C-alpha positions as a Markdown table, in Angstrom:
| # | Residue | x | y | z |
|---|---|---|---|---|
| 1 | Met | 165.6 | 91.2 | 127.9 |
| 2 | Ala | 167.8 | 93.1 | 125.4 |
| 3 | Arg | 166.7 | 96.6 | 124.6 |
| 4 | Ile | 166.4 | 97.5 | 120.9 |
| 5 | Ser | 167.0 | 101.1 | 120.2 |
| 6 | Ala | 165.7 | 103.0 | 117.2 |
| 7 | Pro | 168.1 | 103.7 | 114.3 |
| 8 | Lys | 170.0 | 107.0 | 114.7 |
| 9 | Cys | 168.6 | 109.7 | 112.4 |
| 10 | Ile | 171.2 | 111.4 | 110.1 |
| 11 | Leu | 170.6 | 114.5 | 108.0 |
| 12 | Ile | 172.9 | 114.8 | 104.9 |
| 13 | Val | 173.4 | 118.4 | 103.6 |
| 14 | Asp | 175.2 | 118.7 | 100.2 |
| 15 | Asn | 174.2 | 120.4 | 97.0 |
| 16 | Asn | 175.6 | 117.4 | 95.0 |
| 17 | Ala | 173.0 | 114.7 | 94.6 |
| 18 | Ser | 175.7 | 112.1 | 93.7 |
| 19 | Ile | 177.5 | 112.8 | 97.0 |
| 20 | Arg | 174.3 | 112.6 | 99.0 |
| 21 | Lys | 173.5 | 109.2 | 97.4 |
| 22 | Ile | 177.0 | 107.8 | 98.1 |
| 23 | Ile | 176.8 | 108.9 | 101.7 |
| 24 | Arg | 173.3 | 107.5 | 102.1 |
| 25 | Ile | 174.3 | 104.1 | 100.7 |
| 26 | Phe | 177.4 | 104.0 | 102.9 |
| 27 | Leu | 175.6 | 105.0 | 106.1 |
| 28 | Glu | 172.5 | 102.8 | 105.6 |
| 29 | Gly | 174.8 | 99.8 | 105.2 |
| 30 | Glu | 175.6 | 100.1 | 108.9 |
| 31 | Ala | 173.2 | 98.7 | 111.5 |
| 32 | Gly | 171.6 | 101.3 | 113.7 |
| 33 | Leu | 172.0 | 104.2 | 111.2 |
| 34 | Lys | 169.2 | 105.7 | 109.0 |
| 35 | Val | 169.4 | 108.7 | 106.7 |
| 36 | Cys | 166.1 | 110.5 | 107.7 |
| 37 | Gly | 166.6 | 113.4 | 105.3 |
| 38 | Glu | 168.6 | 115.2 | 102.7 |
| 39 | Ala | 169.0 | 118.9 | 102.2 |
| 40 | Val | 170.5 | 120.9 | 99.2 |
| 41 | Asp | 171.5 | 124.2 | 100.9 |
| 42 | Gly | 171.7 | 125.9 | 104.2 |
| 43 | Tyr | 168.1 | 127.1 | 104.3 |
| 44 | Asp | 166.9 | 123.6 | 103.4 |
| 45 | Ala | 169.1 | 122.1 | 106.2 |
| 46 | Ile | 167.6 | 124.4 | 108.8 |
| 47 | Glu | 164.1 | 123.5 | 107.7 |
| 48 | Lys | 164.7 | 119.8 | 107.6 |
| 49 | Ala | 166.5 | 119.8 | 111.0 |
| 50 | Glu | 163.5 | 121.5 | 112.6 |
| 51 | Gln | 161.2 | 118.9 | 111.1 |
| 52 | Leu | 163.3 | 115.8 | 111.5 |
| 53 | Arg | 165.3 | 116.5 | 114.7 |
| 54 | Pro | 168.3 | 114.4 | 113.5 |
| 55 | Asp | 170.7 | 112.8 | 115.9 |
| 56 | Leu | 173.6 | 114.0 | 113.7 |
| 57 | Ile | 174.1 | 116.3 | 110.7 |
| 58 | Ile | 176.7 | 115.8 | 107.9 |
| 59 | Leu | 177.2 | 119.3 | 106.3 |
| 60 | Glu | 179.1 | 120.6 | 103.3 |
| 61 | Leu | 180.7 | 124.0 | 103.6 |
| 62 | Ala | 180.2 | 125.3 | 100.0 |
| 63 | Leu | 176.4 | 125.4 | 99.7 |
| 64 | Pro | 174.2 | 127.7 | 97.5 |
| 65 | Arg | 172.0 | 130.4 | 99.1 |
| 66 | Met | 173.4 | 129.9 | 102.6 |
| 67 | Ser | 176.9 | 128.6 | 103.3 |
| 68 | Gly | 177.5 | 125.6 | 105.5 |
| 69 | Leu | 179.3 | 127.8 | 108.0 |
| 70 | Thr | 176.2 | 130.1 | 108.4 |
| 71 | Ala | 173.9 | 127.1 | 108.5 |
| 72 | Ala | 176.0 | 125.4 | 111.2 |
| 73 | Gln | 175.8 | 128.4 | 113.4 |
| 74 | Thr | 172.0 | 128.4 | 113.2 |
| 75 | Leu | 171.8 | 124.6 | 113.6 |
| 76 | Lys | 173.9 | 124.7 | 116.8 |
| 77 | Lys | 171.7 | 127.5 | 118.3 |
| 78 | Met | 168.6 | 125.4 | 117.5 |
| 79 | Ser | 170.1 | 122.1 | 118.8 |
| 80 | Pro | 173.4 | 122.5 | 120.6 |
| 81 | Arg | 173.7 | 118.8 | 121.4 |
| 82 | Thr | 173.3 | 117.6 | 117.8 |
| 83 | Pro | 176.8 | 116.8 | 116.4 |
| 84 | Ile | 177.7 | 118.4 | 113.1 |
| 85 | Ile | 180.3 | 116.9 | 110.8 |
| 86 | Leu | 181.9 | 119.2 | 108.2 |
| 87 | Phe | 182.3 | 117.0 | 105.2 |
| 88 | Thr | 184.1 | 119.1 | 102.6 |
| 89 | Leu | 186.8 | 119.6 | 100.1 |
| 90 | Tyr | 187.9 | 122.7 | 102.0 |
| 91 | His | 189.1 | 120.9 | 105.2 |
| 92 | Asp | 192.3 | 122.9 | 105.1 |
| 93 | Ala | 190.4 | 126.1 | 106.1 |
| 94 | Phe | 189.9 | 124.5 | 109.5 |
| 95 | Pro | 193.3 | 123.4 | 110.8 |
| 96 | Asn | 192.2 | 123.1 | 114.4 |
| 97 | Phe | 188.9 | 121.2 | 113.5 |
| 98 | Val | 187.0 | 123.6 | 115.7 |
| 99 | Thr | 185.2 | 126.7 | 114.5 |
| 100 | Pro | 182.9 | 129.3 | 116.0 |
| 101 | Ala | 180.1 | 127.6 | 114.0 |
| 102 | Gly | 180.4 | 124.5 | 116.2 |
| 103 | Phe | 181.5 | 121.7 | 113.9 |
| 104 | Asp | 182.3 | 118.6 | 116.0 |
| 105 | Ala | 184.5 | 117.0 | 113.4 |
| 106 | Val | 186.0 | 117.7 | 110.0 |
| 107 | Val | 186.3 | 115.0 | 107.3 |
| 108 | Glu | 187.9 | 115.5 | 103.9 |
| 109 | Lys | 185.8 | 114.4 | 101.0 |
| 110 | Arg | 188.9 | 113.3 | 99.0 |
| 111 | Gly | 189.8 | 110.9 | 101.9 |
| 112 | Asp | 188.8 | 107.4 | 102.7 |
| 113 | Ile | 185.0 | 107.4 | 103.3 |
| 114 | Ser | 185.5 | 105.1 | 106.3 |
| 115 | Leu | 186.9 | 108.2 | 108.1 |
| 116 | Leu | 183.4 | 109.7 | 107.8 |
| 117 | Met | 181.9 | 106.5 | 109.3 |
| 118 | Asn | 184.4 | 106.6 | 112.2 |
| 119 | Ser | 183.4 | 110.2 | 112.9 |
| 120 | Val | 179.6 | 109.4 | 112.7 |
| 121 | Gln | 179.9 | 106.4 | 115.0 |
| 122 | Gly | 182.2 | 108.2 | 117.5 |
| 123 | Leu | 180.1 | 111.3 | 117.8 |
| 124 | Leu | 176.8 | 109.3 | 118.1 |
| 125 | Gln | 178.4 | 107.1 | 120.9 |
| 126 | Ala | 179.7 | 110.1 | 122.7 |
| 127 | Ala | 176.3 | 111.9 | 122.4 |
| 128 | Val | 174.8 | 109.0 | 124.3 |
| 129 | Arg | 177.4 | 109.1 | 127.1 |
| 130 | Leu | 178.1 | 112.8 | 127.5 |
| 131 | Pro | 175.8 | 115.7 | 128.5 |
| 132 | Val | 177.5 | 118.0 | 126.0 |
| 133 | Pro | 179.0 | 117.6 | 122.5 |
| 134 | Ile | 182.6 | 116.4 | 122.1 |
| 135 | Leu | 185.2 | 117.6 | 119.7 |
| 136 | Met | 187.1 | 115.1 | 117.5 |
| 137 | Ser | 188.9 | 114.8 | 114.2 |
| 138 | Ala | 188.8 | 111.9 | 111.8 |
| 139 | Val | 191.4 | 113.5 | 109.6 |
């Protein structure tokens, strides 16, 4: 008998409602993915992550009240195995795609949105197979 798994829960963190909507539509068009929450700043991201326990977080760097960098550090301490994708216009600030904050991938907003999907799928598949997070780049 085939085993049906629950959709993977994704938290989108961006202060721009239009960007959140585009990401939601794009992700929910894929089987097995569900946007379980949205957050508008770093504090909101931490609160929603505690409540929702997402399988993956898509996080903007430039957020009001608490930056994405600071939020990512806290999120990684809370849940070290939850992959975080930095989805930002400021991808050049992270040439090695790895930061002390613990981003698992960096995807440029100005690029092809399919790169975001590739990172999401790759990190979710890796999280199932590996006991620790992997590092990858979609850029």
